BAROFI-575261 format. One line per 2 residues: number of its first residue (from 0); their letters; for each residue x, y, z of C-alpha. Coordinates in Angstrom, 1 decimal. Example, Ala and Ser with C-alpha at 12.3 -4.5 7.8 and 13.67 -1.06 7.14 Angstrom:
% BAROFI-575261
0	as	12.3:-4.5:7.8; 13.7:-1.1:7.1
% end
This chain:
% BAROFI-575261
0	mk	142.8:104.9:118.9; 145.2:106.7:121.3
2	sk	145.3:109.7:119.0; 141.5:109.8:119.0
4	in	141.4:109.8:122.8; 144.0:112.6:122.9
6	kl	142.0:114.8:120.6; 138.9:114.1:122.7
8	la	140.6:115.1:125.9; 142.1:118.1:124.4
10	sc	138.8:119.3:123.2; 137.2:118.7:126.6
12	al	140.0:120.8:128.1; 138.8:123.6:125.9
14	la	135.3:123.1:127.2; 134.2:122.4:123.6
16	vs	131.4:119.8:123.6; 129.0:118.6:121.0
18	se	125.8:120.3:120.0; 123.2:117.8:119.3
20	ma	120.9:120.6:120.4; 118.1:118.4:121.9
22	ys	117.2:121.7:123.5; 117.2:125.1:121.7
24	qd	119.4:127.9:122.8; 116.7:130.4:122.2
26	aq	118.4:133.4:123.8; 117.8:135.5:120.7
28	sa	114.0:135.6:121.3; 114.1:135.6:125.0
30	ss	113.6:138.9:126.7; 116.1:139.9:129.4
32	ee	113.2:140.9:131.6; 112.1:137.3:131.7
34	nd	115.5:135.6:132.2; 119.0:137.0:131.9
36	sl	120.5:133.5:131.5; 120.6:131.2:128.6
38	vl	117.1:129.9:127.9; 116.8:126.1:127.6
40	ee	113.6:125.5:125.6; 112.4:121.9:125.2
42	if	111.9:120.9:121.6; 109.0:118.7:120.5
44	vt	109.4:116.5:117.5; 106.9:114.8:115.1
46	as	109.1:112.0:113.9; 106.6:109.3:115.1
48	kr	103.9:110.8:112.8; 101.5:110.6:115.7
50	ga	101.8:114.2:117.0; 104.4:116.2:118.8
52	vs	106.4:114.5:121.6; 109.4:115.8:123.5
54	vl	112.8:114.5:122.5; 113.3:112.9:126.0
56	et	110.0:111.0:125.6; 110.7:109.8:122.1
58	pi	112.0:106.2:122.4; 114.4:106.3:119.5
60	si	117.8:107.9:118.9; 116.9:111.4:117.6
62	sa	118.6:114.8:117.5; 116.4:117.9:117.1
64	ig	117.9:121.3:116.2; 115.7:124.3:116.7
66	gd	115.5:126.9:114.0; 116.8:129.6:116.3
68	tf	119.9:127.5:117.0; 120.8:127.7:113.3
70	en	120.7:131.5:113.4; 122.4:131.8:116.8
72	ig	125.5:129.8:115.7; 125.7:131.6:112.4
74	ae	124.9:128.7:110.2; 125.0:129.5:106.5
76	sv	123.1:126.4:105.5; 121.5:123.3:107.0
78	sd	124.6:121.2:106.9; 126.5:123.7:109.2
80	al	124.4:122.5:112.1; 123.7:119.0:111.0
82	rf	127.4:118.3:111.7; 126.7:118.5:115.4
84	ap	124.2:115.6:115.5; 126.0:112.6:117.1
86	gl	126.3:109.7:114.7; 125.8:111.9:111.5
88	tl	128.7:113.1:109.4; 128.6:115.1:106.2
90	td	131.1:115.2:103.3; 130.9:118.3:101.1
92	dg	130.5:117.3:97.5; 130.5:120.8:96.2
94	ag	127.8:122.6:94.1; 125.5:122.8:97.1
96	ss	125.3:119.2:98.0; 126.6:116.9:100.8
98	rp	127.1:113.2:101.3; 125.6:112.1:104.6
100	qv	126.4:109.0:106.5; 125.0:107.7:109.8
102	rg	126.7:105.3:112.1; 129.2:104.2:109.4
104	is	126.4:103.4:106.9; 127.9:105.0:103.8
106	gf	128.7:104.7:100.1; 129.4:106.5:96.9
108	fg	126.7:105.4:94.4; 123.1:104.3:94.1
110	dt	120.1:105.7:95.9; 120.5:107.9:99.0
112	lv	121.4:106.0:102.1; 119.8:108.5:104.5
114	ay	116.2:109.5:103.7; 115.9:113.3:103.3
116	yi	112.6:115.1:103.7; 111.9:118.8:103.0
118	dd	108.7:119.2:105.0; 106.7:116.2:103.5
120	fp	108.6:116.1:100.2; 110.8:112.8:100.1
122	yn	114.0:113.7:98.2; 115.8:110.9:96.6
124	sp	118.5:110.6:93.8; 118.0:107.1:92.4
126	gn	119.8:105.9:89.4; 122.2:108.8:89.1
128	ga	125.2:107.2:90.7; 125.3:109.5:93.7
130	vs	124.2:109.4:97.3; 124.2:113.2:97.9
132	ip	121.5:115.5:99.3; 120.9:119.2:98.5
134	dv	122.3:121.6:101.1; 119.4:124.0:101.6
136	gs	119.3:127.4:103.3; 118.8:127.4:107.1
138	fd	117.3:130.8:107.7; 113.9:130.9:109.5
140	le	113.4:127.1:109.8; 111.2:125.6:112.5
142	rv	113.7:122.7:113.2; 115.6:119.9:111.8
144	ev	115.2:116.3:113.1; 117.8:113.6:112.6
146	lk	116.6:110.0:113.2; 119.5:107.6:113.6
148	gp	119.3:104.0:112.6; 117.1:102.4:110.0
150	qg	113.6:103.8:109.8; 112.0:101.7:107.0
152	tl	108.6:101.2:108.7; 107.6:104.9:108.8
154	yg	109.8:106.4:106.1; 110.3:103.7:103.6
156	as	113.0:103.3:101.0; 116.4:104.9:101.5
158	al	115.9:105.3:105.3; 118.7:102.7:105.6
160	gg	121.0:104.7:107.8; 118.4:107.1:109.2
162	vi	116.3:110.1:108.3; 116.9:113.9:108.0
164	rv	113.7:116.1:108.2; 114.0:119.8:107.3
166	lt	110.8:121.5:108.7; 109.8:125.0:107.7
168	kd	108.2:127.4:110.1; 104.4:127.8:110.1
170	pq	103.0:131.3:109.8; 101.7:132.9:113.0
172	ln	98.0:133.6:112.6; 97.7:136.8:114.8
174	ef	101.2:138.4:114.9; 102.9:140.5:112.3
176	ev	106.7:139.9:112.3; 109.7:141.0:110.3
178	kg	113.2:139.9:110.9; 116.5:140.1:109.0
180	da	120.0:138.8:109.0; 123.1:140.1:107.3
182	tl	126.6:138.7:107.2; 129.8:140.0:105.7
184	gt	133.1:138.1:105.9; 136.5:137.7:104.3
186	ik	138.1:134.4:103.5; 141.9:134.1:104.2
188	dg	143.8:134.5:100.9; 140.4:134.5:99.1
190	ae	137.4:136.6:98.2; 134.7:138.0:100.4
192	lw	131.4:136.3:101.4; 128.1:137.8:102.2
194	qv	124.7:136.7:103.0; 121.4:138.6:103.4
196	st	118.2:137.0:104.7; 114.7:138.3:105.6
198	av	111.4:136.8:106.7; 108.0:138.5:107.0
200	nv	104.9:137.1:108.7; 101.6:138.6:107.7
202	pl	98.2:137.7:109.4; 95.5:137.9:106.7
204	id	92.4:136.9:108.6; 92.5:136.9:112.4
206	dk	92.7:133.3:113.8; 92.1:131.9:110.2
208	la	94.7:132.8:107.6; 98.4:133.9:107.6
210	lr	101.3:134.0:105.2; 105.1:133.7:105.8
212	vv	107.6:134.7:103.2; 111.4:134.1:103.4
214	vd	114.2:135.4:101.0; 117.8:134.3:101.5
216	yr	120.8:135.3:99.3; 124.3:133.9:99.8
218	de	127.4:134.8:97.8; 130.4:132.8:99.0
220	gg	133.6:133.9:97.4; 136.2:131.4:96.4
222	wv	139.6:130.7:97.7; 141.2:128.3:95.2
224	dy	143.4:129.7:92.4; 143.7:127.9:89.1
226	sq	147.0:127.2:87.4; 147.7:125.4:84.1
228	ld	150.5:125.3:81.6; 149.8:125.4:77.8
230	eg	149.2:121.7:77.3; 146.6:121.5:80.1
232	ft	148.6:120.0:82.9; 151.6:120.7:85.1
234	qp	154.2:118.5:86.8; 153.4:117.9:90.5
236	gl	154.1:121.0:92.5; 154.8:123.2:89.4
238	vs	152.8:126.5:89.4; 152.5:128.9:86.5
240	si	151.6:132.5:87.0; 148.0:133.2:88.0
242	sd	146.0:136.1:86.6; 143.2:137.8:88.4
244	ae	140.7:136.0:86.2; 141.9:132.7:87.5
246	kd	141.9:133.6:91.3; 139.2:132.4:93.7
248	vn	137.5:130.1:91.1; 135.4:128.0:93.4
250	gl	132.8:130.5:94.6; 129.1:129.9:94.7
252	vq	125.9:131.9:94.7; 122.8:130.5:96.3
254	en	119.3:132.0:96.4; 116.4:130.7:98.4
256	yr	112.7:131.8:98.2; 110.0:130.4:100.4
258	ak	106.4:131.1:101.0; 104.0:129.3:103.3
260	ll	100.2:129.7:103.8; 98.4:128.5:106.9
262	ft	94.6:128.3:106.9; 92.5:127.1:109.9
264	pt	88.8:127.6:108.9; 87.7:125.5:112.0
266	de	89.3:124.2:115.1; 89.4:120.7:113.6
268	lt	90.8:121.6:110.1; 94.3:122.8:109.3
270	vr	95.5:123.4:105.7; 99.0:124.3:104.7
272	gs	100.5:125.2:101.3; 104.1:126.0:100.6
274	iw	106.6:126.6:97.9; 110.4:126.5:98.2
276	aq	112.6:127.6:95.3; 116.4:127.5:95.2
278	nl	118.9:128.6:92.6; 122.5:127.7:92.9
280	ds	125.5:128.4:90.7; 129.0:127.3:91.4
282	sa	132.2:127.5:89.5; 134.4:124.6:90.7
284	fa	134.5:121.5:92.9; 134.5:122.2:96.6
286	gf	138.0:123.4:97.6; 139.8:121.1:95.2
288	an	143.4:122.2:95.5; 146.9:121.6:96.9
290	ad	148.1:122.7:100.3; 148.6:126.3:98.9
292	ni	145.0:126.3:97.7; 146.1:126.2:94.1
294	nn	144.4:123.9:91.6; 146.7:122.4:89.0
296	sl	144.8:119.3:88.0; 143.5:118.3:84.6
298	di	139.7:118.7:84.8; 138.6:120.7:87.8
300	lp	137.1:123.7:86.1; 133.4:122.9:86.1
302	nt	130.6:125.4:86.0; 127.5:124.0:87.6
304	st	124.0:125.3:88.0; 121.3:123.5:90.1
306	df	117.8:124.7:90.6; 114.8:123.3:92.3
308	ii	111.2:124.2:93.2; 109.2:122.2:95.7
310	yn	105.4:122.5:96.2; 103.9:121.0:99.3
312	gt	100.3:120.9:100.5; 98.9:119.2:103.6
314	ie	95.4:118.8:105.0; 95.0:117.8:108.6
316	ye	91.5:117.0:110.1; 90.7:115.9:113.6
318	tp	87.6:113.8:114.0; 86.3:112.7:117.4
320	wf	87.8:109.3:116.7; 91.0:109.8:114.7
322	tv	93.1:112.3:112.8; 93.5:112.4:109.0
324	yn	96.7:113.7:107.5; 97.3:114.0:103.8
326	at	100.5:115.4:102.2; 100.9:116.0:98.5
328	sf	104.2:117.1:97.1; 105.8:117.9:93.7
330	gd	109.5:118.6:93.2; 111.2:119.8:90.0
332	fe	115.0:119.7:90.0; 117.1:120.9:87.1
334	gd	120.9:121.1:86.6; 123.7:121.4:84.1
336	sl	127.4:121.2:84.4; 130.2:122.2:81.9
338	ss	133.6:120.8:82.6; 136.9:121.7:80.8
340	fp	139.6:119.2:80.3; 142.5:121.4:79.1
342	gf	144.4:119.7:76.3; 141.7:117.0:75.8
344	gs	138.3:118.6:75.4; 135.2:119.2:77.4
346	se	132.0:117.6:78.7; 128.5:119.0:79.3
348	se	125.7:117.3:81.2; 122.1:118.2:81.9
350	ft	119.3:116.7:83.9; 115.7:117.2:85.0
352	de	114.2:115.3:87.9; 110.4:115.5:88.5
354	tf	108.9:113.8:91.5; 105.2:113.5:92.6
356	sn	104.4:112.0:96.0; 101.4:111.6:98.2
358	el	101.1:110.2:101.7; 97.8:109.6:103.5
360	rl	97.7:108.7:107.3; 95.1:108.0:109.9
362	ng	96.0:107.9:113.6; 94.1:107.7:116.8
364	di	93.7:106.3:120.3; 91.6:103.6:121.8
366	ge	91.2:104.7:125.3; 94.4:105.7:127.2
368	nv	96.4:102.6:126.5; 96.3:102.0:122.8
370	sw	97.4:104.2:119.9; 97.4:103.2:116.2
372	ll	98.6:104.5:112.9; 97.7:103.4:109.3
374	gg	99.2:105.0:106.2; 99.7:104.7:102.4
376	fy	102.4:106.2:100.3; 102.8:106.7:96.5
378	rd	105.7:108.2:94.5; 106.3:108.7:90.8
380	qe	109.7:110.0:89.7; 111.3:110.6:86.3
382	iv	114.9:111.6:85.7; 116.0:112.7:82.2
384	ss	119.7:113.3:81.6; 122.1:113.9:78.7
386	ll	125.9:113.8:78.4; 128.0:115.3:75.6
388	vd	131.7:114.5:75.5; 133.6:116.7:73.0
390	fn	137.3:115.7:72.4; 139.5:118.0:70.4
392	dt	140.6:117.2:66.9; 143.9:115.5:68.0
394	fn	142.1:113.0:70.2; 139.4:112.4:67.5
396	ml	142.2:111.4:65.1; 143.6:109.0:67.7
398	gf	140.3:107.2:67.8; 138.5:108.9:70.6
400	pd	135.0:109.9:69.3; 132.8:112.6:70.5
402	st	129.6:111.1:72.0; 126.1:112.1:73.0
404	td	124.1:109.9:75.4; 120.5:110.5:76.4
406	st	118.9:108.5:79.2; 115.6:108.3:81.1
408	ft	115.1:106.7:84.5; 111.7:106.2:86.1
410	te	110.6:104.7:89.5; 107.0:104.3:90.5
412	sw	106.5:102.9:94.0; 103.8:102.5:96.6
414	al	103.7:101.3:100.2; 101.3:100.4:103.0
416	fg	102.4:100.8:106.6; 101.1:100.8:110.2
418	ev	102.0:100.8:113.9; 100.3:100.0:117.1
420	vl	101.4:101.2:120.6; 100.3:99.4:123.7
422	rf	100.8:101.0:127.2; 101.1:99.2:130.5
424	fd	101.6:100.1:134.2; 100.0:103.5:134.0
426	gk	101.7:104.3:130.7; 105.2:103.8:132.0
428	ve	105.8:100.8:129.6; 105.2:101.1:125.9
430	lt	105.3:98.2:123.4; 105.3:99.4:119.7
432	gg	104.9:97.1:116.7; 104.8:98.1:113.1
434	ar	105.4:97.0:109.5; 105.6:98.3:106.0
436	yy	105.1:96.6:102.6; 106.7:98.3:99.6
438	ed	106.7:97.8:95.8; 108.8:99.6:93.2
440	er	108.9:99.4:89.4; 112.0:100.9:87.8
442	tt	112.9:101.4:84.1; 116.0:102.7:82.3
444	es	116.1:103.8:78.7; 119.1:105.2:76.8
446	sg	120.1:106.2:73.2; 122.9:108.1:71.6
448	fs	125.6:108.2:69.0; 129.4:108.4:68.6
450	df	131.0:110.9:66.2; 134.6:110.2:65.0
452	gg	134.6:113.3:62.8; 134.7:113.5:59.0
454	gl	131.1:112.3:58.8; 131.8:109.0:60.6
456	if	128.8:108.9:62.9; 127.7:105.6:64.5
458	pq	124.5:105.3:66.6; 124.6:103.6:69.9
460	pd	122.0:100.8:70.3; 118.8:101.9:72.1
462	tf	118.0:100.1:75.3; 114.9:99.8:77.5
464	dl	115.0:97.7:80.7; 112.5:97.2:83.5
466	ak	112.6:95.5:86.9; 110.4:95.2:89.9
468	fd	111.3:95.2:93.6; 109.5:94.7:96.9
470	nf	110.3:94.7:100.6; 108.7:94.0:103.9
472	tp	110.0:95.9:106.9; 109.0:95.2:110.5
474	ri	109.7:97.2:113.7; 109.5:96.4:117.4
476	ni	110.1:98.9:120.2; 109.9:98.4:124.0
478	ay	110.3:101.5:126.1; 110.2:102.3:129.9
480	lh	109.1:105.9:130.4; 109.6:106.6:134.1
482	dd	108.7:110.3:133.7; 109.6:113.2:131.4
484	tf	113.2:113.1:132.6; 114.1:109.4:132.3
486	sv	113.5:106.7:129.6; 115.1:103.4:128.5
488	yf	114.2:101.7:125.3; 115.1:98.7:123.1
490	ny	114.5:99.1:119.3; 114.5:96.4:116.6
492	te	114.3:98.1:113.2; 114.9:97.4:109.5
494	gf	115.6:99.7:106.7; 116.1:99.1:103.0
496	rs	117.4:100.7:99.8; 115.6:99.8:96.5
498	gi	117.2:97.6:93.8; 119.2:98.7:90.8
500	vn	118.4:97.9:87.1; 121.6:96.9:85.2
502	gl	119.9:96.0:82.0; 120.8:93.9:79.0
504	rv	123.6:96.1:77.8; 125.4:95.6:81.1
506	vn	124.7:91.9:81.2; 126.0:91.4:77.6
508	gf	129.0:93.6:78.3; 130.1:91.4:81.2
510	aa	129.3:88.2:79.2; 131.5:89.5:76.3
512	eg	134.5:89.4:78.7; 133.7:85.9:80.0
514	in	131.6:86.8:83.1; 128.4:85.0:82.6
516	gf	125.3:85.2:84.7; 125.9:88.8:85.7
518	pf	122.5:90.0:87.2; 120.0:91.9:85.1
520	sv	118.9:93.7:88.3; 120.3:94.0:91.8
522	ds	118.1:93.1:94.8; 117.2:95.6:97.5
524	et	119.7:95.8:100.3; 118.5:95.7:103.9
526	lt	119.9:96.8:107.2; 118.7:95.3:110.5
528	ay	119.5:97.1:113.7; 119.3:96.3:117.4
530	el	119.5:99.3:119.6; 119.5:99.9:123.4
532	gl	119.1:103.5:124.5; 118.9:105.6:127.7
534	kk	117.9:109.3:128.2; 118.2:110.9:131.6
536	ef	118.0:114.4:133.0; 119.3:115.4:136.5
538	ld	119.1:118.4:138.8; 116.0:120.0:137.2
540	gk	117.5:119.8:133.7; 121.0:121.2:134.6
542	fg	122.6:118.0:133.5; 121.6:115.4:130.9
544	ve	122.9:112.3:129.2; 121.8:110.3:126.2
546	ia	123.4:107.0:125.2; 122.6:104.5:122.4
548	ly	124.3:101.2:121.8; 123.6:99.4:118.5
550	ln	124.4:96.5:116.3; 123.9:96.7:112.5
552	rw	123.6:93.8:110.0; 123.8:95.1:106.4
554	kd	122.8:92.4:104.0; 122.9:92.2:100.1
556	fq	125.4:95.1:100.1; 125.2:96.9:96.7
558	aq	128.5:97.4:95.0; 129.7:98.9:91.7
560	vs	132.1:96.8:89.6; 133.6:96.8:86.1
562	tp	134.7:94.2:83.6; 138.4:93.3:83.3
564	tq	139.0:95.9:80.6; 136.8:98.5:82.4
566	at	134.6:98.7:79.3; 131.4:98.0:81.2
568	tg	130.3:99.0:84.7; 127.4:97.5:86.6
570	al	126.1:96.7:90.1; 125.8:93.5:92.2
572	na	124.9:92.3:95.6; 128.3:91.6:97.0
574	gq	127.8:90.3:100.6; 127.4:91.5:104.1
576	vn	128.7:94.4:106.2; 128.4:94.3:110.0
578	ge	128.7:97.2:112.5; 128.5:98.0:116.2
580	gi	128.9:101.3:117.9; 127.8:104.0:120.4
582	df	126.2:107.4:120.1; 126.8:109.6:123.2
584	yf	125.6:113.1:124.2; 126.0:115.0:127.4
586	yt	124.8:118.5:128.3; 125.0:120.7:131.4
588	sp	124.3:124.2:132.7; 126.5:124.4:135.8
590	le	126.2:128.2:136.0; 123.6:130.7:135.2
592	gl	123.8:131.6:131.5; 126.4:128.8:130.7
594	rl	125.6:125.8:128.7; 128.1:123.0:127.7
596	tf	127.4:120.0:125.5; 129.4:117.1:124.3
598	gg	128.6:114.2:121.9; 129.7:112.0:119.2
600	ny	129.9:108.5:117.7; 132.3:105.6:117.6
602	nn	131.5:102.6:115.3; 133.2:99.6:113.9
604	tt	131.5:98.9:110.6; 133.3:96.5:108.3
606	at	132.9:93.8:105.7; 132.5:90.3:107.2
608	ed	134.5:88.7:104.4; 136.3:89.5:101.2
610	lv	133.6:91.0:98.8; 134.8:90.3:95.2
612	le	133.7:89.9:91.6; 134.8:86.5:90.2
614	np	136.6:86.9:86.9; 137.1:84.1:84.3
616	ap	140.3:82.0:84.9; 143.1:82.6:85.0
618	lp	142.3:86.2:86.1; 142.1:86.9:89.8
620	pt	138.9:88.3:91.4; 138.2:92.0:91.4
622	pi	138.3:93.2:95.0; 135.4:95.4:96.2
624	ll	135.8:95.4:100.0; 138.2:93.1:101.8
626	eg	137.4:91.6:105.2; 137.8:94.4:107.8
628	dp	137.3:97.3:105.3; 134.8:99.9:106.1
630	ps	132.3:101.0:103.5; 133.5:103.9:101.4
632	fg	133.1:107.4:102.9; 132.3:105.9:106.4
634	ad	133.8:107.7:109.4; 134.4:105.4:112.4
636	fs	134.9:108.2:115.0; 133.5:111.8:115.2
638	fa	132.5:114.3:117.8; 131.4:117.9:118.0
640	at	131.2:120.3:120.8; 129.9:123.7:122.0
642	vd	130.1:126.3:124.8; 127.5:129.0:125.0
644	yv	127.4:131.8:127.6; 124.9:134.6:128.0
646	rp	125.5:137.5:130.5; 123.5:140.8:131.0
648	vf	125.8:143.8:130.5; 123.7:147.0:130.5
650	dd	120.1:148.1:130.2; 118.3:145.3:128.2
652	wq	121.5:144.2:126.4; 123.2:140.8:126.8
654	ai	126.7:139.6:125.9; 126.7:136.4:124.0
656	fh	129.6:134.0:123.4; 129.5:130.8:121.3
658	yd	132.3:128.3:120.6; 132.2:125.0:118.8
660	vq	134.6:122.3:117.6; 134.0:119.5:115.2
662	ft	136.2:116.4:114.5; 135.9:113.7:112.0
664	ne	138.4:110.8:111.7; 140.0:110.0:108.3
666	if	137.6:108.2:105.9; 138.4:105.8:103.1
668	gf	137.2:105.1:99.5; 137.5:101.8:97.7
670	lp	137.1:101.7:93.9; 137.4:98.4:92.0
672	qg	139.8:98.7:89.0; 139.7:95.2:87.5
674	pg	141.3:91.8:88.2; 143.3:91.9:91.5
676	sr	143.3:95.7:91.5; 141.5:98.5:93.3
678	iv	142.1:102.1:94.3; 142.3:102.7:98.0
680	ae	141.8:106.4:98.7; 142.1:108.1:102.1
682	se	141.2:111.5:103.5; 142.9:113.4:106.4
684	el	141.5:114.0:109.8; 139.3:117.1:110.0
686	ll	139.3:119.4:113.0; 137.3:122.7:112.8
688	mn	136.8:125.3:115.5; 134.5:128.3:115.2
690	ar	133.6:131.2:117.6; 131.4:134.2:117.8
692	ig	130.9:137.0:120.4; 128.4:139.8:120.4
694	lq	125.7:141.9:122.0; 121.9:141.5:121.6
696	ne	118.6:142.8:123.0; 115.0:142.0:122.2
698	ny	115.2:143.6:118.7; 118.9:143.8:117.6
700	si	122.1:141.9:117.8; 125.6:142.3:116.4
702	ff	128.3:139.5:116.4; 131.9:139.2:115.4
704	fv	132.8:135.7:114.3; 135.7:133.6:113.2
706	dn	135.1:130.3:111.4; 137.9:127.7:111.1
708	il	140.0:129.4:113.8; 143.0:127.1:113.2
710	dn	142.9:127.6:109.4; 142.7:123.9:108.9
712	nn	142.8:123.0:105.2; 143.1:119.2:105.4
714	if	141.8:117.0:102.6; 138.3:115.9:103.8
716	qp	137.4:113.5:100.9; 139.1:110.3:100.1
718	qn	141.7:111.2:97.5; 143.0:108.9:94.8
720	pl	146.8:108.4:95.3; 147.2:107.3:91.7
722	gg	145.9:110.5:90.2; 149.3:111.8:89.3
724	fv	149.2:114.9:91.5; 150.9:115.7:94.8
726	dv	148.9:116.9:97.7; 145.7:117.7:95.7
728	ga	142.2:117.1:97.1; 139.0:118.6:98.3
730	rs	140.0:120.9:101.2; 138.2:122.9:103.9
732	rp	137.4:126.5:103.5; 140.2:128.7:105.1
734	rv	139.7:130.9:108.1; 136.8:133.4:107.7
736	ig	136.5:136.6:109.8; 133.4:138.6:109.7
738	ln	130.4:140.5:111.1; 126.8:139.4:111.6
740	lk	123.9:141.8:112.2; 120.3:140.8:113.1
742	fn	117.0:142.4:113.8; 113.6:141.1:114.8
744	fn	110.3:143.1:115.3; 106.9:141.6:116.2
% end
């Protein structure tokens, strides 16, 4: 703990403090004629689903990051700014995806632990053994909201740790606008990176119809060099010569295309329709290398392609008594990955993921002291995947067959939810009560065959399994809203993650090794949270503080385990994990044009007892988590920080300076390996510093930037110490130096 405090004090000495960004640094759009200092624009959020409310007056722990903030700090993607939200940390999984965890609620398999919304589309990755979310482009967004703590009542399944909402910008009905952004940089000892983005807003019918189109192209060069000897692996630390074709193998190319139509035929009716398409190609796992950024492992040469297209349509109608809101979404995700195992063979996987969802809400007021919300939700999702494992002839002769496995996973769920808000003492005290009922039907189906060569082909038995799950989630909130600068609240909330279907093949596999009664399906896990929060502004907004204290009780913890021979893998409810912690956030503007912020999270989230799988005697139990262990990939301490300064220099030009620092403590990974055995993996601490300086006026800006100033390349993912390699793991991108140009005309 002492080392954590020292890092915290050192960063304070650098005036680097966290950017939760509850207020947007909208200097880019602010005219110098209006204000030569940094503009602090209050952000309103719609997380309560009852209309727009300011962050300070929203009685939950929430961070809101304005779209202009993403562009002002030079964010390449949404995750670049999400790392500043206190309580939220992200682990880069490569191939354009990140693994989020909120307040220590984390894991490495199953459904996502943090609900992720792209506008009204509810992204989830059930049944695929991952908890990652797609890392989408950040150019020309309206804002991103991060709700911390379980949000099961309003957001349903997978809002166990919290919710991330990525909200696109609505078209402007009466203003033509065109803006662009171009970045060129060079990665230390690596390739170049460049990114070009543009957005155009076109009014089609005055006051009635408008269209906004966004195009974003990002080419991130690699920095990892690949080295292998003839037989496919090297001794630890041994490096063979590297040709140009094997340099910088971990680059990626990401394309984003968005279009949004806004139609307001009457004052009461608003119709929105949008489409978001993304194509991403990457050539290796994220930064997987040794300290010299050389990859000499066995299997880290995958080529991965992931594409998605999301359609979203909303209808909002205001009657004299209530507002009707309906959101219909369809998402189509596709991906394939080809991995080479030098000396052994290769594998190829493909998947398609189609999701249809619809949410209908009614909300209104009864007088000035009662507000209400009623809603219904439906989602139908199907994931079809295939895996081909192709061993070489030598391993076929040793008894390792080639294999093909096809599987289909479906989930069909519905929910009813509602909330009532009662106000007392002239609206200064609010009492909110809500609940959600949820049902989910899940199926798994698989087939395939094994090919030993020489015509020896054996089919795998076909399987079909079905299970149903349900959950009831209540919420109570009591808030004291003194005015728009001071609020105190207490929040009791629950969140849940849907169950898992093991199926008969898994049950029989465990029974064959003496473990009888292994569950056919695993119950939903639930998280109950008790939170006390305070938000206060002083000196006309020149100083502010937000504090949240919380207790978490995570029951029916879902864990992945294997039989003693590792032949069969399944899931079970292992026990309980408890946690307590604090989110903190401070911001101040002590001088004209200067803004400082500081925030982070500390939590103690651990298993309350030894969580194990009992094996048949005389074998010892298989350890999952031991008492005092944190969940895998959970960070117990993190903070982030920024300094922003704006100063007029000549005519209508301003000088802009931005600096930020991000710190995440080491994280652990625990993987059961059989009776009495497990892998304990650990990452290194991660400290990143970034800076940019430049000039801007109302239409143009130019910035010089340095990312990862200290050139920190620590391992940021838990790394298996038994992998047979020295100092190899997923590492941060090296220092990047570059130039950023922007323009905006309206």
